[in-house]
C-alpha positions in Angstrom: -0.3 0.1 0.2 2.7 1.9 0.6 4.0 1.7 -2.8 0.5 2.5 -4.8 0.4 6.2 -2.2 4.3 6.4 -2.9 3.6 6.4 -7.1 0.2 8.2 -6.8 2.1 11.3 -5.0 5.5 10.7 -7.3 2.9 11.0 -10.2 1.0 14.1 -8.7 4.3 16.3 -8.1 6.3 15.2 -11.8 2.8 16.3 -13.6 2.5 19.6 -11.3 6.3 20.2 -12.4 5.4 20.3 -16.0 2.4 21.2 -16.4 3.6 23.9 -18.0 5.2 22.2 -21.0 1.7 20.5 -21.9 1.4 21.5 -25.5 -2.5 23.1 -26.5 -4.2 21.1 -29.5 -6.2 23.9 -31.3 -9.1 22.1 -32.9 -10.7 24.5 -35.5 -14.4 24.1 -36.1 -15.4 27.4 -37.9 -15.6 24.9 -41.4 -18.1 22.8 -39.4 -20.5 26.2 -38.3 -23.4 26.2 -39.8 -23.2 22.9 -41.4 -23.9 20.3 -38.6 -27.5 19.6 -37.2 -28.0 17.1 -34.8 -31.8 16.2 -32.8 -34.6 13.9 -32.8 -36.6 12.7 -35.1 -40.5 11.9 -34.8 -42.6 10.0 -36.4 -41.8 6.6 -38.7 -38.7 6.3 -37.4 -38.8 7.9 -34.3 -35.0 8.0 -32.7 -32.2 10.2 -33.3 -31.1 12.4 -36.2 -28.0 14.0 -37.7 -27.5 16.0 -40.9 -24.3 17.4 -42.6 -24.4 20.2 -45.5 -21.9 19.5 -48.0 -22.7 22.5 -49.6 -25.5 25.0 -50.2 -27.0 22.7 -52.5 -26.6 19.1 -50.8 -27.5 17.6 -47.4 -26.6 13.9 -45.9 -28.4 13.2 -43.2 -28.9 9.7 -40.9 -31.6 8.6 -38.7 -31.2 5.5 -35.5 -34.1 4.8 -34.4 -37.0 2.4 -33.9 -40.8 2.0 -35.1 -41.8 0.1 -32.3 -41.2 -3.7 -33.4 -37.6 -3.1 -33.6 -34.2 -1.1 -34.6 -34.4 1.3 -37.6 -31.0 2.7 -39.4 -32.1 4.8 -42.5 -30.2 7.7 -44.4 -30.6 10.1 -47.3 -29.3 12.4 -49.7 -31.5 15.8 -49.8 -30.5 18.2 -52.8 -31.9 21.7 -52.0 -34.4 22.7 -55.0 -36.3 25.9 -53.8 -36.7 28.0 -51.1 -40.0 29.0 -50.1 -39.9 33.0 -49.2 -43.0 33.5 -46.9 -43.4 36.9 -45.5 -39.6 37.4 -45.3 -38.3 34.1 -44.0 -37.1 31.6 -45.8 -37.9 27.7 -45.7 -36.0 25.6 -47.9 -37.5 22.6 -50.1 -35.2 19.3 -50.6 -35.4 16.3 -52.4 -33.4 13.6 -52.5 -33.0 9.5 -52.3 -33.2 8.0 -48.8 -33.6 4.4 -47.4 -34.3 2.8 -43.9 -32.8 -0.3 -42.9 -34.7 -2.5 -40.7 -34.9 -5.5 -38.0 -38.3 -6.3 -36.5 -39.1 -8.5 -34.1 -41.9 -10.5 -35.5 -43.1 -12.7 -32.6 -45.8 -10.2 -31.2 -46.7 -12.0 -27.8 -48.9 -14.2 -29.5 -49.2 -18.1 -28.9 -50.6 -19.0 -31.8 -48.0 -17.3 -34.6 -46.0 -20.1 -35.1 -43.2 -18.3 -37.4 -39.3 -20.1 -37.2 -37.9 -16.8 -37.6 -38.1 -14.5 -34.9 -36.9 -11.1 -36.7 -37.4 -10.2 -39.9 -35.4 -8.1 -42.1 -36.4 -5.2 -44.6 -34.8 -2.3 -46.6 -36.9 1.1 -48.1 -35.7 2.1 -50.6 -37.8 6.1 -50.7 -37.9 9.3 -52.5 -37.9 11.9 -49.8 -39.3 15.6 -49.6 -38.3 18.0 -46.7 -39.2 21.1 -46.0 -37.4 23.1 -42.9 -37.4 26.3 -41.2 -34.0 27.7 -39.2 -34.3 29.9 -36.7 -32.2 32.7 -37.0 -32.1 33.9 -33.6 -31.6 30.4 -31.7 -29.2 27.8 -33.9 -32.6 25.6 -34.2 -33.7 23.5 -37.5 -37.3 22.2 -37.6 -37.7 19.8 -40.3 -41.3 18.0 -41.5 -40.2 15.7 -44.4 -42.5 12.3 -46.3 -40.9 9.5 -48.0 -42.5 7.1 -50.3 -40.8 4.2 -52.2 -40.5 0.1 -52.4 -40.4 -2.3 -49.5 -37.7 -4.7 -50.1 -36.5 -8.4 -49.3 -39.6 -10.1 -47.2 -42.2 -8.2 -47.9 -42.3 -6.3 -50.8 -44.7 -3.8 -51.6 -45.0 -0.2 -50.7 -43.3 1.8 -48.4 -43.6 5.1 -46.7 -42.1 7.5 -44.0 -43.0 10.5 -42.3 -41.4 12.8 -39.5 -41.4 15.8 -37.9 -37.8 16.7 -35.7 -35.9 19.6 -34.3 -31.8 19.6 -34.7 -29.7 21.7 -33.1 -27.2 23.8 -35.4 -23.3 23.4 -34.5 
């Protein structure tokens, strides 16, 4: 025990003696200012969302969430096609391809359900349309988006998504 206490004291003294020689690493985040957004999305899917605006015309977004039956990972690339001006306020309108990859539990707690496969995988390929608004006084972004497309793999058919959300603009 005496050796451990001596080692801790020596480490404390050593770090205090050389604290002035510690190198400072400056992380320049000015290039990211106003380009990164992160927050929550409510709807299908519900979860955490984040986006990065590469240019004034293109933004890449991702979502980690759920539909209450399983886990969903989604992504989209949106191209700004117009900026609606309503009473001096701008509302960008974007459209682009997207996907939702889902792993869902099909058990449904039903004793008569006799499928040997406990989970269902599906991929939704979507066309996403988004309206958004950025507040000028506070760094918040509000959005509403909807998607329509095709569900693939186990249950081929139509697919859709709808979400409203709020994101902090970094």
